[in-house]
C-alpha positions in Angstrom: 52.5 91.8 76.6 50.5 94.8 77.7 47.1 93.5 77.0 48.1 90.3 79.1 49.0 92.7 82.1 45.6 94.7 81.2 43.3 91.5 81.4 45.2 90.1 84.4 44.6 93.2 86.6 41.0 93.6 85.4 40.0 89.8 86.7 41.9 90.7 90.0 39.6 93.8 90.3 36.4 91.9 89.5 37.3 89.0 92.5 38.1 91.8 94.9 35.1 93.0 94.3 33.0 89.8 94.3 34.9 88.7 97.4 33.9 92.2 99.2 30.2 91.8 98.2 29.9 88.1 99.3 31.5 89.1 102.6 28.5 91.6 103.1 25.5 90.6 104.8 22.2 92.4 103.5 20.4 94.3 106.3 16.9 93.7 106.7 15.7 97.7 107.2 12.0 96.2 108.6 13.2 94.1 111.1 14.3 95.7 114.9 18.4 95.8 115.4 18.6 94.5 118.6 22.0 95.6 120.3 23.6 92.5 121.4 27.0 93.0 123.9 29.8 91.8 121.7 31.5 88.9 123.3 34.6 89.7 125.3 37.7 88.8 123.3 40.0 86.5 125.3 42.2 88.4 127.5 46.1 88.4 127.1 48.2 87.0 130.1 49.0 90.2 130.9 46.1 91.7 131.2 44.9 88.9 133.6 47.9 89.2 135.6 47.7 92.9 136.2 43.7 92.1 137.1 44.7 89.7 139.6 47.6 91.7 141.3 45.2 95.1 141.5 42.9 92.9 143.2 45.4 91.6 145.8 47.2 95.0 146.6 45.4 98.1 147.4 46.7 101.1 145.7 49.4 103.0 147.8 48.2 106.3 149.3 49.6 109.4 147.2 52.0 111.3 149.5 52.6 115.1 148.6 56.3 115.5 147.3 58.2 117.5 150.2 59.2 121.0 149.7 62.7 121.5 149.6 64.1 125.1 150.2 67.0 125.4 148.0 68.3 128.6 149.5 68.9 127.3 153.0 70.9 124.6 151.2 72.9 126.8 149.8 74.5 128.5 153.0 75.2 125.3 154.6 77.4 124.0 152.2 80.9 124.7 151.9 82.0 124.7 148.4 85.3 123.5 147.6 87.1 123.5 144.2 86.7 120.7 141.7 90.3 121.3 140.6 93.3 123.2 141.8 93.9 126.7 139.7 97.4 126.7 140.4 98.3 123.1 139.6 101.4 122.7 137.4 102.4 119.6 135.5 106.3 120.4 136.2 105.7 120.9 140.0 103.6 117.9 140.6 104.7 115.1 138.1 107.8 113.2 138.4 107.9 112.5 135.1 110.2 116.3 134.2 112.0 115.3 136.9 112.8 111.9 135.5 113.7 113.4 132.2 116.0 116.2 133.6 117.7 113.6 135.5 118.6 111.6 132.4 119.8 114.7 130.6 122.1 115.5 133.2 123.3 111.6 133.5 123.9 111.8 129.8 126.3 113.9 130.0 128.3 111.8 132.7 128.1 108.5 130.6 130.8 108.0 128.0 129.8 108.2 124.3 129.1 105.5 121.7 133.0 106.4 120.3 134.4 106.0 123.6 132.9 102.9 124.4 133.3 101.1 121.3 136.5 98.7 120.6 137.2 97.0 117.1 138.4 94.1 119.1 135.0 93.6 120.4 133.2 93.7 117.2 132.5 90.2 115.6 133.9 89.7 111.9 132.8 86.8 110.0 133.2 87.0 106.2 131.1 85.0 104.2 128.3 84.8 106.5 125.6 86.1 103.8 127.1 83.5 101.1 124.2 81.3 101.4 121.8 84.2 100.3 123.5 84.9 97.0 122.1 83.9 93.8 123.8 81.4 92.0 123.8 81.6 88.1 123.1 78.6 86.1 124.3 78.9 82.7 122.6 76.9 80.2 123.9 74.3 77.1 123.9 77.3 74.9 126.1 79.4 77.2 128.5 76.6 77.5 129.0 76.3 73.5 129.4 79.8 73.2 132.0 79.6 75.6 133.2 76.7 73.5 133.2 78.7 70.1 135.5 81.3 71.6 138.3 79.3 73.1 141.0 78.6 70.3 141.9 75.4 72.3 138.6 73.9 71.5 138.7 74.3 67.6 138.0 70.7 67.0 134.3 71.1 69.0 133.7 74.2 67.1 134.5 72.5 63.8 132.4 69.8 64.6 129.4 71.8 66.0 129.9 74.3 62.9 129.1 70.9 60.4 126.2 69.9 62.7 124.5 73.2 62.6 125.1 74.1 58.9 124.0 71.2 57.1 124.2 71.0 53.4 121.8 68.0 52.8 
């Protein structure tokens, strides 16, 4: 397997070298070489568009940047603080006022024990009977119950004969 890989890479290298040599044209040192201008490659659409727009509008004159004296502006501007330093939420927001009022009202309202009356309670017995799991007794459980009952002695005797065959 390793021999096949080596042979494969040798063949690839030989093909590469032959293609490079074939692509190279021999140069004649005795013939004078004239420098012909290289043909222009096709211009892209963006380059053509820039060239056309450049010929239509002349370049705008360069204006010097205005000089700003910052010292003069600092004196003329009245500085106002962005936030209040003495701001407190308790004094400004109504949330705390509402909370305190609700706390005071809670003492004036009657409690749950005072308002609850047994007559107002709806009592429905058996409303959850539909959710009970019914036990299904199989045939073996029925036979076991019959064997325990002395009144069903006849059934027990017949069942004993069936289960304990002699033949």
